[in-house]
N, C-alpha and C positions, 0 to 999 in steps of 0.2 A: 202537523206531521209533516216531514221531508221528505227530499226523494230519497233518501238515502233507506227511510224508514218502510219507504212505500216497495221500494226493491227487496228488503229483505224478507218480509212477508211474502210477496210472489215467489222468492227461491225457495222460501221454506214451504209453499202450499208446490211448488213443483218436484221439491223430494219428496216430498207424501207421496202423490202423484205417480210419481216414480219408480215407489219403491225402496227408496233410497232409505237405509236406517243407521244410526251411529249407535253404539253401545252406550247405555248410560252409567256414569261412575257414580258407584253406591256413597252413603254417608260413609266416613271416618271418623270417627270420635279421636275427642284429642287425645296424643301420648303425651302425658304432661312430663314425663318423665326424661325426655328428650330434652325440653328445655328447661328443665331443673340442672343438668351439669354444668358445672361449672363452663365447660369448653364453649358451651354455648350461645352465641351473638344470634339475634334476629332482627331481621330488616321488614320495615314494615311499608307498603306502598299500596297504591289505588290507582283503578283505571282512572280513567274522566268521567267524570259525573256530566253526562248532557241535559241540556234544557228539558223541562218535563215538559211529556207531549200526553196525545192519546196512541194508546196501543190498540189497532184494531186486530180481530181473529176473527177468519170465517167468510167472512168476506172475499172470496176466493177466485173471482173474476177481477179484470180490468173496470170494469163499469160498473161492478159491485165495490170494489172497494173506491173508486173515486166518489161514490154516491155517497157511502159511509163516512168516507174525509170530509166531504161537503157538510152532511147532517152534523159533522160535532164543531164545526170549523171555530164559531165563537169559545167553545169550549177549549180547545186548542190554540186559541189565541189566549186565552187567561191564562192558561197553564204557564205558556213561554215566560208568563212576569214574575212566576211563584222563584224567589230566589232556593237555592239551592249549597248554599253556606253549611248549614248544620250537619249535612252529609260529608261536606267534604275533610269536617274538623276531627271527623271519623280516624283520619290516619294518626294524627298528634294524640288522643282521647287512649285510643288503643293504645299506643307506644306508650305512654302515662301510665296504665294499667299494668303492661307488663313488668314494666320497672317497677311499682307499686309492689308486686306479686313476687321480685327478686329476680326477675328474668333480666339477663341485658340485652337491651333491645335499641333500636334508632329509624329514626321515622327519616328514611331514604327521600331524597330530591327529585323532584317530578313526580310522571303519571309513570302509568305499565301498560302497555300496549299488546297484549298477550298475543295474540294474532299474527303482530311481529316476526316473534320468536320461532328460532326452528322447530319442526315437528321431531320429537323421538318416536324413534322406532320398536322398540321394547314393546310386547305385547303382555309384561307381570302385570299381576294385578296390582291398583293402586301407584301404579306411573302416572304421572302428568304429561300428558300427551305433546304440551311445549318443553324446551329444554329451558331452565331458568338457569343453568348453571353460570351464565357470562356476570349473574350479582353477586359472585363470589368474589369478586374484584372491590365491592365495598368492605371487604372486611367479615364477612356475615356467614353462618352453614347454615340457617335456615329464612325464606320469606314467608312472611307473612301479607295477603292477597287479599284484597277487597276489590269484588268487579260487581258492581254498578250496571246491573244491563235493562230495568226497567226503574224508571220514577214518573209519575204522571198519573193518567186514567188507563181503567183496562176496561173494553167492552168489546162484549162476543157479539159477531152478527151471523146469519145464517143466508146466506146472498145478498139478496139488499136489506135485510131485516133484522132491524136488534131485537136478541135473545136474550138483554137484561138490560138495565140502567148502569151507565160508566159507576165504575169501583176507583177509589183511589189504589195505585201501585206502587209497592217500593220492595224490587227483587234484586237477586245476585246471585254471586257466588263467593263465600269467606273461606277460604283454605290454607296451609302451611306446607311448603316443600322443603324436603330436604337438599341443600343443593349437592349434596354428594352424589346423590344416584337419581335425584328428581321425583321422589316415593311421597306421596301425601300424609304426612303425621295429623293433617285434621282436615276434610274436606264436609261443610256443609254447606245444602243451597239455602237463600232466605229469600221466603215469598211471603210478603205479608199486604194483603188487600182487605179495605172497609168498605162498606157502602156510604151515602151521606147518611146522618142522623135526621136530616131534612128533606124539601123536597129538593134535589138534585139542581134541575133545568132551573136555577136559575140567573141569569147573565145579567150584566155581563162579569160579577166575580164570582159567581158558583160559589155562595158562602157555606154549605156544607160541606160539598166535595172538597172543598177547597183546607177549611179544618183536616178535614177524615185521610190528608194527604199529610201535613201533617204530625196527626196520631201515627200512622203507619211506620211515618220516618222517625219517628221516635220511640214505635214499640220494634222495628226494625232494628235498629240500632243496640237497644238492650240483647236483644235475642245475639246478635253478632257476639257482641261482648261475653255474655252467658255462657258462650262454648269456649271461653278460652277460661271457663276456672280451675284455679290448679289447685 
């Protein structure tokens, strides 16, 4: 767990305590007719896939979080050694899948940092909160985005006390934006978690939890691809 992760957790906890709330985007099933249009061209891009780590929730004070982080430090160190190339291959795999389905698609260079895009002002239903229109410069009219938010292990706490064993996690968002109006024609979160089939606490390699992580990555990738059924 790095300093950025700790800051994110504490910021989220502060927002909850302060009564702040953001409207949740509902699932948007794929409008396949949009992609089947002969004029359609889809660009495929992913966010950065961070090094796997341990994600802790419920330890909402500084000392609580520090204690939880220390208790899971061996697991966290091991997770950071696990390669994520199989996730990064998603961009090429999804592009190929679209091409095989007769959709004109291209894998875009680089990664996307959605938080750096300008915010949109529209309150209309299913409009993305960020403006993706700059991607039209790539000669595309739809952008398929895979945002990976968690890879590694997830563990819930109540203050200092763990309320569950760690479970492997692979989660994020998959969506397609119409670049003419920033409207979602697909929006589907993915959240895959799996407990170890063996005793999880087996340092230094944690084989049970490691196997579970590989499994949730594979099933998560399959679920993302299933959303693109045309």
